[in-house]
C-alpha positions as CSV (number, residue, x, y, z in Angstrom):
1,M,-1.9,17.8,157.5
2,E,-3.1,14.4,158.6
3,P,-6.0,14.5,161.1
4,G,-4.8,13.9,164.6
5,S,-1.2,14.4,163.8
6,K,1.1,16.2,166.2
7,K,1.8,18.9,163.5
8,R,-1.9,19.5,163.0
9,I,-2.7,19.6,166.8
10,L,0.1,22.2,167.4
11,A,-1.0,24.3,164.4
12,A,-4.6,24.4,165.5
13,A,-3.6,25.2,169.1
14,K,-1.3,28.1,167.9
15,K,-4.0,29.5,165.7
16,N,-6.6,29.5,168.6
17,E,-4.1,30.9,171.2
18,D,-5.6,33.5,173.6
19,R,-9.2,32.9,172.9
20,V,-11.9,30.9,174.5
21,I,-13.1,28.1,172.2
22,S,-15.4,25.2,172.5
23,W,-13.3,22.2,173.2
24,S,-15.3,19.9,170.9
25,S,-14.8,22.4,168.0
26,L,-11.0,22.6,168.7
27,L,-10.8,18.8,168.7
28,K,-12.7,18.6,165.5
29,V,-10.2,21.1,163.8
30,M,-7.4,19.0,165.2
31,G,-8.9,15.9,163.7
32,L,-9.7,14.3,167.1
33,T,-12.8,13.0,168.7
34,F,-13.8,13.8,172.2
35,E,-12.6,10.4,173.3
36,E,-9.2,11.2,171.9
37,R,-8.9,14.5,173.9
38,Q,-6.1,13.1,175.9
39,R,-3.9,13.0,172.9
40,M,-4.3,16.8,172.6
41,L,-3.3,17.2,176.3
42,E,-0.3,14.9,175.9
43,I,1.0,16.8,172.9
44,L,0.5,20.2,174.3
45,K,2.0,19.4,177.7
46,D,5.5,19.8,176.1
47,S,4.6,23.1,174.4
48,K,4.9,26.5,175.9
49,L,1.1,26.8,176.0
50,H,-0.9,26.7,179.2
51,I,-4.2,24.9,178.9
52,W,-7.1,26.3,180.9
53,L,-10.3,24.2,181.0
54,I,-13.7,25.9,181.6
55,N,-17.1,24.4,182.2
56,D,-19.8,27.0,181.6
57,A,-23.5,26.2,181.5
58,D,-22.7,22.5,180.6
59,Q,-20.4,23.6,177.8
60,H,-16.8,22.5,177.8
61,L,-14.5,25.3,176.7
62,V,-10.7,25.6,176.5
63,F,-8.4,28.6,176.6
64,L,-4.8,28.2,175.4
65,T,-2.2,30.9,176.2
66,A,1.5,31.3,176.8
67,S,0.8,33.5,179.8
68,D,0.8,32.2,183.3
69,E,-2.1,34.5,184.3
70,T,-5.5,33.1,185.0
71,P,-7.6,34.1,182.1
72,L,-11.1,33.8,183.8
73,D,-12.4,33.3,187.3
74,M,-14.1,30.0,186.4
75,A,-11.1,28.4,184.6
76,Y,-8.9,25.8,186.0
77,Q,-5.4,24.9,184.6
78,W,-4.8,21.4,183.4
79,Q,-1.8,20.0,185.1
């Protein structure tokens, strides 16, 4: 799959569903840079996945899940 393609972004998101992962690592697997992170959000907003963002000890983390439940106390939902 081509880096940064919609297909690759969706496949990486599905593979990492229901686990906390470093946002920069997830973006790298998707073929995106941190400056291109908005592309990930734009593509995933139409999916059934909920995007939870976490900032823990100056580390940017993300949690993707199909559940509506808050995964962690310190997470906030994107959009």
